C-alpha positions as CSV (number, residue, x, y, z in Angstrom):
1,M,0.0,0.0,0.0
2,V,1.1,3.6,-0.6
3,E,0.1,6.0,2.1
4,A,-0.1,9.8,2.4
5,N,-1.9,11.9,5.0
6,G,-3.9,8.9,6.3
7,M,-5.1,7.9,2.9
8,E,-4.2,4.9,0.8
9,L,-3.7,3.8,-2.7
10,T,-3.2,0.1,-3.6
11,E,0.0,-0.9,-5.3
12,Q,-2.1,-1.6,-8.5
13,E,-3.5,2.0,-8.4
14,A,-0.1,3.5,-7.7
15,E,1.3,1.7,-10.8
16,L,-1.7,2.6,-13.0
17,Y,-1.6,6.3,-12.0
18,D,2.2,6.6,-11.8
19,R,2.6,9.2,-14.5
20,Q,-0.2,11.3,-13.0
21,I,1.3,11.1,-9.5
22,R,4.6,12.3,-10.9
23,L,2.8,15.2,-12.7
24,W,0.7,16.6,-9.8
25,G,1.7,14.6,-6.7
26,L,0.3,11.9,-4.6
27,D,-1.9,14.1,-2.4
28,S,-3.7,15.4,-5.6
29,Q,-4.2,11.9,-6.9
30,K,-5.7,10.8,-3.6
31,R,-8.2,13.7,-3.8
32,L,-9.1,12.5,-7.3
33,R,-9.5,8.9,-6.0
34,A,-12.1,10.1,-3.4
35,A,-14.1,12.3,-5.8
36,R,-17.7,11.5,-6.8
37,I,-18.6,13.1,-10.2
38,L,-22.0,13.5,-11.9
39,V,-22.0,13.9,-15.7
40,A,-25.5,14.8,-16.9
41,G,-26.1,14.6,-20.6
42,M,-24.3,11.8,-22.5
43,N,-24.0,13.4,-25.9
44,G,-20.7,13.6,-27.7
45,L,-19.5,16.3,-25.3
46,G,-20.6,14.3,-22.2
47,A,-18.8,11.2,-23.6
48,E,-15.5,13.2,-23.9
49,I,-15.8,14.6,-20.4
50,A,-16.7,11.3,-18.9
51,K,-13.8,9.6,-20.7
52,N,-11.1,12.0,-19.4
53,I,-12.5,12.0,-15.8
54,I,-12.7,8.2,-15.7
55,L,-9.1,7.9,-17.0
56,S,-7.9,10.3,-14.3
57,G,-8.9,7.8,-11.6
58,V,-11.8,9.3,-9.6
59,K,-13.8,7.3,-7.1
60,S,-17.1,7.2,-9.0
61,V,-18.9,8.7,-12.1
62,T,-22.6,8.8,-12.5
63,L,-23.9,9.0,-16.1
64,L,-27.3,10.7,-16.1
65,D,-29.4,10.9,-19.3
66,D,-33.0,10.1,-20.2
67,Q,-32.6,10.4,-24.0
68,D,-32.2,7.6,-26.5
69,V,-29.3,7.2,-28.9
70,K,-30.0,8.8,-32.3
71,E,-28.3,8.6,-35.6
72,S,-26.8,12.1,-35.1
73,D,-25.1,10.9,-31.9
74,F,-22.7,8.8,-33.9
75,C,-21.0,11.9,-35.2
76,S,-19.3,12.3,-31.8
77,Q,-20.7,9.9,-29.1
78,F,-18.0,7.2,-29.3
79,L,-19.0,5.4,-26.1
80,A,-22.3,4.2,-27.6
81,A,-22.0,1.3,-30.0
82,Q,-23.7,1.4,-33.4
83,S,-26.0,-1.4,-32.3
84,S,-27.3,0.8,-29.4
85,L,-29.5,2.9,-31.7
86,G,-32.8,3.6,-29.9
87,T,-31.6,2.6,-26.4
88,N,-30.9,5.0,-23.5
89,R,-27.6,6.9,-24.1
90,A,-26.3,6.5,-20.5
91,E,-26.9,2.7,-20.5
92,A,-25.4,2.5,-24.0
93,S,-22.3,4.2,-22.8
94,L,-21.7,2.0,-19.7
95,V,-19.7,-0.9,-21.2
96,R,-17.1,1.1,-23.1
97,A,-16.8,3.6,-20.3
98,Q,-16.1,0.9,-17.8
99,Q,-13.4,-0.6,-20.0
100,L,-11.5,2.7,-19.9
101,N,-10.7,2.2,-16.2
102,P,-12.2,-0.8,-14.3
103,M,-11.0,0.8,-11.0
104,V,-13.6,3.6,-11.3
105,E,-17.1,2.9,-10.0
106,L,-19.7,3.7,-12.7
107,K,-23.4,4.2,-12.3
108,V,-26.2,4.9,-14.7
109,D,-29.3,7.0,-14.1
110,T,-32.0,7.2,-16.8
111,E,-34.4,9.7,-15.1
112,N,-35.0,13.2,-16.5
113,I,-32.8,15.7,-14.6
114,S,-35.8,18.0,-14.0
115,K,-37.4,15.3,-11.9
116,K,-34.3,15.0,-9.6
117,P,-34.9,16.4,-6.1
118,D,-32.5,19.0,-4.8
119,G,-31.0,16.5,-2.4
120,Y,-29.8,14.3,-5.3
121,F,-27.1,16.7,-6.3
122,K,-25.7,17.0,-2.8
123,N,-24.4,13.4,-3.1
124,F,-21.6,14.5,-5.4
125,D,-18.4,16.5,-5.1
126,V,-18.7,17.9,-8.7
127,V,-21.7,18.1,-11.0
128,C,-21.3,18.8,-14.7
129,I,-24.6,19.6,-16.5
130,M,-25.3,19.6,-20.2
131,E,-28.4,20.0,-22.4
132,A,-30.4,21.7,-19.5
133,S,-32.7,24.6,-19.5
134,T,-31.8,27.9,-17.9
135,E,-34.4,27.2,-15.1
136,Q,-32.8,23.9,-14.3
137,L,-29.2,25.3,-14.4
138,L,-30.2,28.0,-12.0
139,R,-31.9,25.5,-9.6
140,I,-29.0,23.1,-9.6
141,N,-26.4,25.8,-9.2
142,G,-28.3,27.1,-6.2
143,V,-28.4,23.6,-4.6
144,C,-24.7,23.2,-5.3
145,R,-23.8,26.5,-3.7
146,E,-25.8,25.6,-0.6
147,A,-24.1,22.3,-0.3
148,G,-20.6,23.3,-1.3
149,V,-20.6,21.2,-4.4
150,K,-18.5,22.3,-7.4
151,F,-20.7,23.2,-10.4
152,F,-20.0,23.1,-14.1
153,A,-22.4,23.9,-16.9
154,A,-21.2,22.9,-20.4
155,D,-22.7,22.6,-23.8
156,L,-21.8,22.1,-27.5
157,W,-24.1,23.2,-30.2
158,G,-22.5,21.7,-33.4
159,M,-19.0,23.2,-33.2
160,F,-19.8,26.1,-30.8
161,G,-19.0,25.2,-27.2
162,F,-18.9,26.7,-23.7
163,C,-18.3,25.9,-20.1
164,F,-19.3,27.9,-17.0
165,V,-17.6,27.2,-13.7
166,D,-18.9,28.0,-10.2
167,L,-16.5,26.7,-7.5
168,Q,-17.8,29.1,-4.8
169,E,-14.7,29.6,-2.5
170,H,-12.0,27.5,-4.0
171,N,-8.6,26.8,-2.4
172,F,-5.7,25.4,-4.4
173,V,-2.0,25.4,-4.6
174,E,0.1,26.8,-7.5
175,D,3.7,26.4,-8.4
176,V,5.5,29.8,-8.8
177,V,8.8,29.9,-10.6
178,K,11.2,32.7,-9.7
179,H,14.8,33.6,-10.5
180,K,17.2,33.4,-7.5
181,V,20.6,35.1,-7.6
182,I,23.3,32.6,-6.8
183,S,26.4,34.7,-7.8
184,K,28.6,36.2,-5.1
185,P,29.0,40.0,-4.8
186,H,31.1,41.7,-7.5
187,E,30.7,38.7,-9.7
188,K,28.8,38.5,-12.9
189,T,25.2,38.0,-12.0
190,K,24.1,34.3,-12.1
191,T,20.6,33.1,-11.4
192,E,18.8,29.8,-11.1
193,L,15.1,28.9,-11.3
194,V,13.5,28.1,-8.0
195,T,10.0,26.7,-7.8
196,S,7.9,27.3,-4.7
197,T,4.3,26.1,-3.9
198,V,1.9,28.9,-3.0
199,K,-1.6,28.5,-1.5
200,R,-4.3,30.6,-3.2
201,T,-8.1,31.2,-2.9
202,I,-10.5,32.3,-5.6
203,N,-14.2,33.3,-5.1
204,Y,-16.6,32.4,-8.0
205,P,-20.0,34.0,-8.7
206,S,-23.1,31.9,-9.4
207,Y,-24.6,31.0,-12.7
208,K,-27.0,33.8,-12.3
209,S,-24.2,36.2,-13.1
210,L,-23.9,34.7,-16.6
211,V,-27.7,34.8,-17.1
212,E,-27.9,38.5,-16.1
213,F,-24.6,39.6,-17.7
214,D,-25.0,42.7,-19.8
215,F,-23.1,42.0,-23.0
216,K,-24.5,45.2,-24.5
217,A,-22.6,47.3,-22.0
218,Q,-19.9,49.6,-23.6
219,S,-17.1,47.9,-21.5
220,Y,-18.0,44.5,-23.1
221,A,-18.7,45.9,-26.6
222,R,-15.0,47.0,-26.8
223,K,-13.9,43.4,-26.4
224,L,-16.0,42.0,-29.3
225,N,-13.2,42.7,-31.8
226,R,-10.9,40.5,-29.7
227,T,-13.2,37.7,-28.6
228,G,-15.9,37.7,-31.3
229,P,-19.6,37.3,-30.7
230,S,-19.5,34.1,-28.7
231,L,-21.0,35.3,-25.5
232,P,-24.1,36.9,-27.0
233,A,-24.4,33.9,-29.4
234,L,-24.4,31.6,-26.3
235,R,-27.3,33.6,-24.8
236,V,-29.2,33.2,-28.1
237,L,-28.7,29.4,-28.2
238,Q,-29.7,29.0,-24.6
239,K,-32.9,31.0,-25.2
240,F,-33.7,28.9,-28.2
241,R,-33.5,25.8,-26.0
242,D,-35.7,27.4,-23.3
243,D,-38.3,28.5,-25.9
244,E,-38.3,25.4,-28.1
245,K,-37.6,22.7,-25.5
246,R,-34.9,21.4,-27.8
247,D,-31.7,22.4,-29.6
248,P,-31.5,23.4,-33.3
249,L,-31.9,20.4,-35.6
250,Y,-30.2,19.9,-38.9
251,T,-33.4,18.4,-40.3
252,E,-35.1,21.8,-39.5
253,R,-32.1,23.8,-40.5
254,A,-33.8,26.6,-42.5
255,A,-36.6,27.1,-40.0
256,D,-34.3,26.9,-36.9
257,L,-31.8,29.4,-38.5
258,E,-34.7,31.8,-38.9
259,K,-35.8,31.3,-35.3
260,L,-32.2,31.9,-34.1
261,Q,-31.9,35.1,-36.0
262,K,-35.2,36.3,-34.7
263,I,-34.0,35.7,-31.1
264,R,-30.7,37.4,-31.9
265,D,-32.5,40.4,-33.2
266,E,-34.5,40.6,-30.0
267,I,-31.8,40.2,-27.4
268,A,-28.5,40.9,-29.2
269,P,-29.2,43.2,-32.2
270,G,-26.1,43.9,-34.2
271,L,-23.8,41.8,-32.1
272,V,-24.0,38.3,-33.8
273,P,-23.6,37.9,-37.6
274,D,-25.9,35.4,-39.4
275,E,-22.9,33.1,-40.2
276,A,-22.3,32.5,-36.5
277,F,-25.2,30.1,-36.4
278,V,-24.3,27.9,-39.4
279,H,-22.0,25.8,-37.1
280,V,-24.6,24.9,-34.4
281,F,-26.1,21.7,-35.9
282,A,-25.0,18.2,-35.0
283,Q,-22.0,17.8,-32.7
284,I,-18.8,16.5,-34.4
285,S,-15.9,14.6,-32.8
286,P,-13.1,17.2,-33.2
287,A,-15.1,20.0,-31.5
288,A,-16.4,17.6,-28.8
289,A,-12.8,16.5,-28.1
290,I,-11.6,20.1,-27.8
291,V,-14.3,21.4,-25.5
292,G,-14.7,18.1,-23.6
293,G,-11.0,18.0,-23.0
294,A,-11.0,21.6,-21.7
295,V,-13.9,20.9,-19.4
296,A,-12.5,17.7,-18.0
297,H,-9.2,19.3,-17.4
298,E,-10.9,22.0,-15.3
299,I,-12.7,19.4,-13.3
300,I,-9.5,17.5,-12.6
301,K,-7.7,20.7,-11.6
302,T,-10.7,21.5,-9.3
303,V,-10.7,18.1,-7.6
304,S,-7.0,17.8,-7.3
305,Q,-6.7,21.4,-6.0
306,K,-3.6,21.8,-8.2
307,E,-3.2,25.0,-10.3
308,A,-5.8,27.7,-10.9
309,P,-9.1,26.7,-12.6
310,H,-10.6,29.0,-15.2
311,L,-12.4,32.1,-14.0
312,N,-15.1,31.5,-15.1
313,V,-16.4,31.1,-18.7
314,F,-14.7,29.1,-21.4
315,L,-15.9,29.7,-25.0
316,F,-14.9,27.9,-28.2
317,D,-15.3,29.9,-31.4
318,P,-15.5,27.6,-34.4
319,E,-15.0,30.6,-36.8
320,R,-11.6,31.3,-35.3
321,C,-11.0,27.8,-34.1
322,C,-9.8,28.9,-30.7
323,G,-11.0,29.0,-27.2
324,F,-10.7,31.9,-24.7
325,I,-11.7,32.8,-21.2
326,E,-14.2,35.5,-20.1
327,A,-14.5,36.6,-16.5
328,V,-18.2,37.2,-16.1
329,G,-19.7,38.7,-13.0
330,V,-16.3,38.7,-11.3
331,D,-15.5,41.7,-9.1
332,A,-12.5,43.7,-10.4
């Protein structure tokens, strides 16, 4: 057995996670090994997030989804076999997900997230929610804040993706590298790099800060040339989901594009070009891998308490093929 601070890893676990232990330390790996994660929404993005979290060696992952596997899921949902068409997405993902790391306990839940009582979410250390309405995201985030559960809201519409992070008061350690003078007086200055570990704390605002964020304000408008229209486009896509009770469909492409543009003209006139919505149909693997990898990395950093997580919105712009961070609702 390998021990640290009263916790244990088996020799088999220490061997399996050896590279990770060398990267972020034994204590961080033990925090991961004790973490219980909820991944709600087993689309292509959910599959990528679940894969990376399972491989990291957490205690348990619960896959929550009430939807069935559709043909469009096969563009990115690699955990569901082709033969699983028409079956529940979470159940269809279980076998391949378990093969990734048999040491992680996997659970499947096929109930609709809106039917879950508040107490359900308090059973986890981290919840990551996808494909939910604004009403449900606000409700779940409120529960998580009350219980001290770390909250992630992520989504991928075609190739446009985002992640919102609410860690409340989050403590972590960060490696700081400085130059130390090692030369003697009157000698040519010589330095060496010295790494020290520093404890830090960041306070995160709630999901309500994103819902109420005024992207029409002059201070944000000046940033549009740098970051593009991703944030107002996110608001449009979320409102489409709230109004239509679904996401845009490729089979309804023309009608849904018209609806998106109408919503855009109501809540973000002049901020989002028409072409911004041509990428929002059917998730594809490359975009799911990029956004899913970014979200899972933030969850791992959060649980391991190693290095600073994003503060607090990650956006992936398919037009520029790049991701960037926005601090939304954060006090200066």
